[in-house]
C-alpha positions as CSV (number, residue, x, y, z in Angstrom):
1,X,11.8,-10.9,-23.1
2,X,9.6,-11.2,-20.1
3,X,9.1,-8.1,-18.0
4,X,10.2,-8.3,-14.4
5,X,7.7,-8.0,-11.6
6,X,9.4,-4.7,-10.5
7,X,9.0,-3.1,-13.8
8,X,5.4,-4.2,-14.3
9,X,4.4,-2.9,-10.9
10,X,6.4,0.3,-11.4
11,X,4.4,0.9,-14.6
12,X,1.2,0.3,-12.6
13,X,2.4,2.9,-10.2
14,X,3.1,5.3,-13.0
15,X,-0.4,4.9,-14.3
16,X,-2.2,5.2,-10.9
17,X,0.1,7.5,-8.9
18,X,-2.2,10.5,-8.5
19,X,-5.6,8.8,-8.5
20,X,-7.4,5.6,-7.7
21,X,-7.7,2.7,-10.0
22,X,-10.9,1.9,-11.9
23,X,-9.7,-1.4,-13.2
24,X,-11.9,-4.4,-12.6
25,X,-10.4,-6.9,-10.2
26,X,-9.2,-10.3,-11.0
27,X,-11.4,-13.0,-9.4
28,X,-9.7,-14.2,-6.1
29,X,-12.9,-14.7,-4.1
30,X,-13.1,-17.9,-2.2
31,X,-9.4,-18.5,-2.4
32,X,-8.0,-16.5,0.5
33,X,-9.3,-16.3,4.1
34,X,-9.3,-13.1,6.1
35,X,-5.9,-12.6,7.6
36,X,-5.0,-13.3,11.2
37,X,-4.4,-10.3,13.5
38,X,-0.8,-9.8,14.6
39,X,-0.6,-6.8,16.9
40,X,-1.9,-5.9,20.3
41,X,-2.4,-2.5,21.8
42,X,0.3,-2.9,24.4
43,X,3.1,-3.5,21.8
44,X,5.8,-1.0,21.3
45,X,4.8,2.0,19.1
46,X,7.9,2.3,16.8
47,X,8.6,5.8,15.3
48,X,5.0,7.0,16.0
49,X,4.7,10.5,14.6
50,X,1.3,12.0,14.1
51,X,2.8,15.1,12.4
52,X,4.5,13.1,9.6
53,X,1.8,14.1,7.1
54,X,2.9,17.4,5.6
55,X,1.3,19.9,3.2
56,X,2.8,19.9,-0.2
57,X,2.3,21.6,-3.6
58,X,1.9,18.2,-5.3
59,X,-1.5,17.2,-6.8
60,X,-2.5,15.3,-3.6
61,X,-1.8,18.3,-1.4
62,X,0.2,16.3,1.0
63,X,3.3,14.2,1.4
64,X,5.0,12.1,4.1
65,X,7.8,14.0,5.8
66,X,10.0,10.9,5.7
67,X,12.8,9.8,3.5
68,X,13.3,6.3,1.9
69,X,16.1,5.6,4.4
70,X,13.9,6.6,7.4
71,X,11.0,4.6,6.0
72,X,13.2,1.5,5.5
73,X,14.4,1.7,9.1
74,X,10.8,2.0,10.4
75,X,9.6,-0.8,8.1
76,X,12.4,-3.2,9.3
77,X,11.8,-2.5,12.9
78,X,8.1,-3.1,12.6
79,X,8.7,-6.3,10.7
80,X,10.8,-7.5,13.7
81,X,7.8,-6.8,16.0
82,X,5.6,-8.9,13.8
83,X,8.1,-11.8,13.8
84,X,9.1,-11.4,10.2
85,X,12.8,-11.7,9.2
86,X,12.3,-10.4,5.7
87,X,14.2,-7.1,6.2
88,X,15.2,-4.8,3.4
89,X,18.5,-3.0,2.8
90,X,18.4,0.8,2.7
91,X,20.9,0.6,-0.2
92,X,18.7,-1.7,-2.2
93,X,16.4,1.0,-3.6
94,X,16.9,1.7,-7.3
95,X,15.8,4.7,-9.4
96,X,13.4,4.0,-12.3
97,X,13.8,6.5,-15.2
98,X,14.3,10.2,-14.9
99,X,12.5,12.7,-12.6
100,X,9.1,13.8,-13.7
101,X,6.6,16.6,-12.9
102,X,3.1,16.0,-11.7
103,X,0.1,18.1,-12.9
104,X,1.0,20.8,-10.3
105,X,4.6,20.9,-11.5
106,X,6.1,19.1,-8.4
107,X,9.1,17.1,-9.5
108,X,9.4,13.5,-8.2
109,X,11.5,10.4,-8.8
110,X,10.4,6.8,-9.0
111,X,12.2,4.1,-6.9
112,X,11.7,0.4,-6.6
113,X,13.1,-2.4,-4.4
114,X,13.2,-6.0,-5.5
115,X,12.5,-8.5,-2.7
116,X,11.6,-12.2,-2.6
117,X,8.4,-12.5,-4.8
118,X,7.4,-9.0,-3.9
119,X,8.7,-5.5,-4.6
120,X,8.3,-2.1,-3.1
121,X,7.7,1.0,-5.2
122,X,7.9,4.7,-4.1
123,X,7.6,8.2,-5.6
124,X,9.8,10.8,-3.9
125,X,9.8,14.6,-4.2
126,X,13.2,15.6,-5.5
127,X,13.2,18.9,-3.7
128,X,12.5,17.6,-0.2
129,X,13.3,13.8,-0.6
130,X,9.9,13.2,1.1
131,X,7.7,10.3,0.0
132,X,4.6,11.0,-1.9
133,X,3.3,7.5,-2.6
134,X,4.5,4.0,-1.7
135,X,3.3,0.6,-2.7
136,X,3.9,-3.2,-2.4
137,X,3.5,-5.3,-5.4
138,X,3.2,-9.1,-6.2
139,X,1.8,-11.5,-8.6
140,X,-1.6,-13.2,-8.3
141,X,0.1,-16.7,-8.2
142,X,2.2,-15.6,-5.3
143,X,-0.7,-14.0,-3.4
144,X,-2.9,-17.1,-3.5
145,X,-0.1,-19.7,-2.9
146,X,0.3,-21.6,0.3
147,X,3.8,-22.2,1.7
148,X,4.7,-24.1,4.8
149,X,1.0,-24.5,5.4
150,X,0.5,-20.8,5.6
151,X,-1.3,-18.5,3.2
152,X,1.0,-16.2,1.3
153,X,-1.8,-13.7,1.3
154,X,-1.6,-13.3,5.1
155,X,2.1,-12.3,4.9
156,X,1.6,-10.0,1.9
157,X,-1.4,-8.1,3.4
158,X,0.5,-7.9,6.7
159,X,3.7,-6.5,5.0
160,X,1.5,-4.0,3.0
161,X,0.0,-2.8,6.3
162,X,3.4,-2.6,7.9
163,X,4.6,-0.6,4.9
164,X,1.7,1.8,5.2
165,X,2.0,2.2,9.0
166,X,5.8,2.7,8.8
167,X,5.5,5.5,6.2
168,X,2.6,7.3,7.8
169,X,3.8,7.7,11.3
170,X,1.2,5.4,13.0
171,X,2.0,3.1,15.8
172,X,2.2,-0.7,15.3
173,X,-1.1,-1.1,17.0
174,X,-2.7,0.2,13.8
175,X,-1.3,-2.7,11.6
176,X,-4.4,-4.8,12.1
177,X,-6.7,-2.0,11.0
178,X,-4.7,-1.2,7.9
179,X,-4.5,-4.9,7.1
180,X,-8.3,-5.1,7.3
181,X,-8.5,-2.2,4.9
182,X,-6.3,-3.8,2.3
183,X,-8.2,-7.0,2.7
184,X,-11.5,-5.2,2.0
185,X,-10.0,-3.4,-1.1
186,X,-9.0,-6.9,-2.4
187,X,-12.2,-8.9,-1.8
188,X,-15.0,-6.4,-1.4
189,X,-16.7,-4.0,-3.8
190,X,-14.2,-1.2,-3.4
191,X,-10.7,-0.5,-4.7
192,X,-9.8,2.3,-2.2
193,X,-10.6,3.5,1.3
194,X,-9.7,6.6,3.3
195,X,-8.5,6.4,6.9
196,X,-6.9,8.9,9.2
197,X,-5.7,11.2,6.3
198,X,-4.5,8.5,4.0
199,X,-5.8,6.6,1.0
200,X,-5.3,2.8,0.9
201,X,-5.8,1.4,-2.6
202,X,-5.4,-1.7,-4.7
203,X,-4.4,-1.5,-8.3
204,X,-4.6,-4.5,-10.6
205,X,-3.0,-5.3,-13.9
206,X,-4.8,-8.3,-15.2
207,X,-3.0,-10.7,-17.6
208,X,-5.8,-12.0,-19.7
209,X,-3.6,-14.8,-21.2
210,X,-2.4,-16.1,-17.8
211,X,-4.3,-14.9,-14.7
212,X,-1.5,-16.2,-12.4
213,X,0.8,-13.5,-13.9
214,X,-1.6,-10.7,-13.1
215,X,0.0,-8.2,-10.8
216,X,-1.4,-6.5,-7.6
217,X,-0.2,-3.3,-6.1
218,X,-1.2,-2.3,-2.6
219,X,-0.3,1.4,-2.0
220,X,-0.9,4.3,0.3
221,X,-0.6,8.1,0.1
222,X,-1.8,11.1,2.1
223,X,-4.3,13.5,0.7
224,X,-5.6,16.9,1.7
225,X,-9.1,17.5,2.8
226,X,-9.9,19.4,-0.4
227,X,-8.7,16.4,-2.5
228,X,-10.6,14.0,-0.3
229,X,-13.8,16.0,-0.9
230,X,-13.2,16.2,-4.6
231,X,-12.5,12.5,-5.0
232,X,-15.4,11.3,-2.8
233,X,-13.6,8.3,-1.4
234,X,-15.4,6.2,1.2
235,X,-14.2,6.5,4.7
236,X,-13.2,3.2,6.3
237,X,-15.3,3.4,9.4
238,X,-18.4,4.5,7.4
239,X,-17.8,1.7,4.8
240,X,-17.6,-0.9,7.6
241,X,-20.6,0.4,9.4
242,X,-22.6,0.4,6.1
243,X,-21.5,-3.1,5.2
244,X,-22.5,-4.3,8.7
245,X,-25.9,-2.7,8.3
246,X,-26.5,-4.3,4.9
247,X,-25.6,-7.7,6.4
248,X,-27.9,-7.2,9.4
249,X,-30.8,-6.2,7.1
250,X,-30.2,-9.2,4.8
251,X,-30.5,-11.5,7.8
């Protein structure tokens, strides 16, 4: 029996929840163009909340002080602003398995949401109902496809950015920045970047028998300064500046 996309991506989330993936990437270079920008600074800033990142006893030292229901509302409202009609139903989230404890003893529950050719995954603290980690998954074949003369990758990267902005309390004017971060984790020599207190990462599960069935999971989660220092993750601004300097020197 074939595994569903939701279960495959959920397993990926289980394996990579409290750390960053060291899996090699499937080769998608030369297939997808950099995504178009969709937001402007004068657009409405839906549910902007700079205090949404909250200290926690979990292994990342932080969580998002927002429930799945509140996230779903923010996500849908931001999708409307981008012109997307692919809303999700707050009642569509399903539990996966039983609650588990992380390495610090914080209990959390996995959830997933099946949507059209993508799914959302989340880990939620059972004590507070706050989100610890959230992701958007798809298959390689869907990511590189073109529908109605538009790259699916554009829509997937945009939705991943909207997901990250909606959960982390940023304004919609940050969507372009997060979209660029996810693009770089997909096509450049990094799997994760830190920006404004959050980690943005790409996890890959490569199907060696059929590359089109390989799965991709774009995810975001907050971390404390201590965790950031211990992990040594590149900061987005520094990474971009360094990449620009390398390009300049090469020319």
